[in-house]
N, C-alpha and C positions, 0 to 999 in steps of 0.2 A: 635255802636260796638267799642270796644277798640282794640288797636294794638295787644294785646295778644290773641285776638279771643274771649274773654268773652263778654257776652251780657250786662254786667253791665258796667257802666262808672266809677266805683270806682277804682282808680289806686292802692289802698292798697290791694284790693282783688286780683288784677292781680299780684302784686309783691309777695303776699303770695302763690299764686298757683305756681308761677315760682320757688319760694324758696322751696316749697314742692316737686316739681318735681326734683329740683336739689338735694335735700336730698334723694329722692327716688333713683335717679341715683347713688348718692354716696354710698348708702347702697347696691345697686346692685353690684357696682364695688368692694366694700369691700368684699362682699360674694364671688364674682368671684375670687378675690385675695386670699382669704382664701382657696378656693377650689383648686386654682392653687398651693398654697404652700403645701397643703396636697398631691396633686397629684405628685408634685416634690419630696416630702419626700418619698412617696411610690415608685417612680421611682428609687430614689437613693438606697432605701432599696432593691428593687428587683435586681438592678444592682449588689449590694454587694453580695446578695444571689447567683446570677448567677455566679459571680466570684468564690465564695466559692465552688459552685457545680462543676464548671469546674476544679478547683484545685483538688477536691476530685476525680473527674472522671479520671483526669490524673494520680493521685496517684494510683488509682485502676487499670488503664491500665498497669502502670509500674509493679505493684505487680503481675498482671495476666501474663505479659510477663516473669517475673522472675520465677513464678511458672511453666509456660509451659516449660521454658528452663530446670528447675530442673527435671520436669517430663520426658522430653526427655532424660536427662542424666540417670535417674533411669531406664527408659525403655531399654536404650542401655546396661546398666550394667546387667539388668535382662536377656537380650538376650545373653550376653556373658556368664553369669553364667549358663543359660540353655544349651547353646551350649557345655560348658565345662562339665556340668553334663551328657549330652547326650554322649559325647565322653568317659567319664570315665565309664559310664554304659556299653557302647559298648566294651571298653577295658576289663572291668571286665567279661563280657560275653565271650569274646575270651579266657581270662585266665582260666575261669571255664571250658570251652569246652576243652582246651588243657590239663588241669589237669585230667578231666574225661576220655578223650581219652587215655592219658598216663597210667592211672590206669587200664583202660580196657585192654590195650596192655600188661601191666605187669601181670594182672590176666590171660589173655589168654595164655601168654607164660609160666606162672608158673603152671597153672592148665590144660593146654591143653593135648590132648592125647599124650601118649608117646609110643615109640616103645619098646615092652617088650623084644625084642631080642638085643637091643643096649647095648654096653658095659657100665658098671656102672662107672660113673664119678662123684664122690661125692666131689671132691675138697679136702679140708683139713679135713680129717677124720682119725680116728685111730691113728697110730704111727706118721704121719706127724704133726698132730695138737698138740700132746703132745710134740714133739721136738720144735715146735715154741714157746709154752708157757714156756718150760724149758729154752730155749735160752733167752727169754725176762727177766725171773726172774734172770738169772745169769748175764746178761750183762747190763741191763737197769734199773731195779727196784732198785738196790742197789745204783746207782749213782744219783738218783733223789734228795735226800736230807733228811731233818728232818722227822722222823717218819717211815722211810723205814727200812727193815731188813738189817742187815749187812751180809757179806759173811761168 
C-alpha cells in the first residue's frame, strides 16, 4: 500500500489522484465563492430596497399626518359654519315669529270689534285734512326748488 492509501505502488497515480482531488476542492471553493458573491449582491440589493421602502413609508406617514391635520381643520371649520348657520336659522325663525305676531296684532287692532256707540275719531278728515294740504302747498312746495310751482 502506498502512503496516499491507494493499493497500487505507482507514485504517479497517487499524485494524479491528489491533484484531481485538489482540483475538485478548488472547483467547489470557486462555486461556493460565486454563490457567496451572488448572495452578497442580493443582500445589498435587498438592503437598498428596504431603505427605499422605509423612506417611502416615512414620506407616506408624513403625508398622512398632514392630511389628518388638514382634515381636522376642515372639520372644525365645518362645525363653526354649522353652528353659525344654526344660529342664523334660529334668529330668522325668531324674526319671522315677531313679524307674524306683529302683523296679527295690527290686524286684530285694525279689524277687531268696535263699539258702535263710541264717538267717531277719524283723525285727519274733512276740513282738517284740506287745511294741512293747503298749508303744505303754500309754505313748503314752492321753496323746494326747480320744477315746483311759484306763488
